[in-house]
C-alpha positions as CSV (number, residue, x, y, z in Angstrom):
1,M,27.0,-6.1,12.1
2,A,23.8,-4.0,12.5
3,D,23.8,-0.2,12.4
4,A,22.6,1.6,15.5
5,I,20.4,4.6,15.1
6,S,18.8,7.1,17.3
7,V,15.2,8.5,16.8
8,R,12.8,10.9,18.5
9,L,9.4,9.4,18.7
10,D,6.2,11.4,18.9
11,E,3.3,10.3,21.1
12,A,1.6,8.3,18.4
13,S,4.8,6.5,17.7
14,L,5.4,5.8,21.4
15,R,1.9,4.3,21.8
16,A,2.5,2.1,18.7
17,L,5.8,1.0,20.1
18,R,4.3,0.2,23.5
19,L,1.6,-1.9,21.8
20,L,4.2,-3.9,19.9
21,E,6.3,-4.3,23.0
22,A,3.2,-5.6,24.8
23,T,2.9,-8.4,22.3
24,G,6.4,-9.6,23.2
25,F,8.6,-7.7,20.8
26,S,11.7,-6.1,22.1
27,R,12.1,-2.4,21.1
28,S,14.6,-3.3,18.4
29,E,12.4,-6.1,17.0
30,A,9.3,-3.9,17.0
31,I,11.1,-1.1,15.2
32,R,12.8,-3.4,12.7
33,T,9.5,-5.2,12.0
34,A,7.6,-2.0,11.6
35,L,10.2,-0.6,9.2
36,V,10.2,-3.7,7.0
37,Q,6.4,-3.9,6.9
38,A,6.1,-0.2,6.0
39,A,8.6,-0.6,3.2
40,D,6.8,-3.7,1.9
41,Q,3.5,-1.8,1.9
42,L,5.0,1.2,0.2
43,G,6.6,-1.1,-2.4
44,A,3.3,-2.8,-3.1
45,S,1.5,0.6,-3.3
46,L,4.1,1.9,-5.8
47,A,3.9,-1.3,-7.9
48,L,0.1,-1.0,-8.0
49,K,0.3,2.7,-9.0
50,A,2.7,1.8,-11.7
51,E,0.4,-1.0,-13.0
52,I,-2.6,1.5,-13.0
53,A,-0.5,4.0,-14.9
54,A,0.5,1.4,-17.5
55,L,-3.1,0.3,-18.0
56,E,-4.3,3.9,-18.3
57,A,-1.6,4.6,-20.9
58,D,-2.6,1.5,-22.9
59,E,-4.9,2.7,-25.8
60,D,-6.1,-0.8,-26.6
61,D,-7.1,-1.4,-23.0
62,R,-8.9,1.9,-22.7
63,A,-10.7,1.2,-26.0
64,E,-11.8,-2.2,-24.7
65,M,-13.0,-0.7,-21.4
66,A,-15.0,1.9,-23.3
67,A,-16.5,-0.9,-25.5
68,V,-17.5,-3.0,-22.4
69,A,-19.0,0.1,-20.7
70,A,-21.0,0.8,-23.9
71,L,-22.2,-2.8,-24.1
72,M,-23.2,-2.7,-20.4
73,E,-25.2,0.5,-21.0
74,D,-26.9,-1.1,-24.0
75,L,-27.9,-4.1,-21.9
76,R,-29.1,-2.1,-19.0
77,A,-32.9,-2.3,-18.4
78,P,-34.8,0.9,-19.2
79,G,-35.8,3.2,-16.4
């Protein structure tokens, strides 16, 4: 059985809800879909941030990036 909740929506949220309802979603479907998509996007963003932090903490990877940058600088045409 699903939990029922009550929320107060601001004008921007109401406009977004109306837009979703205009595509055929019921209010409940629109809100559930938006919550799941927002959580998925947040999870992906957090995973990407964790991967970036891991790469930045990897001394070998940072050394390789510096070596590649130096090589690219050496290969760059003068001027």
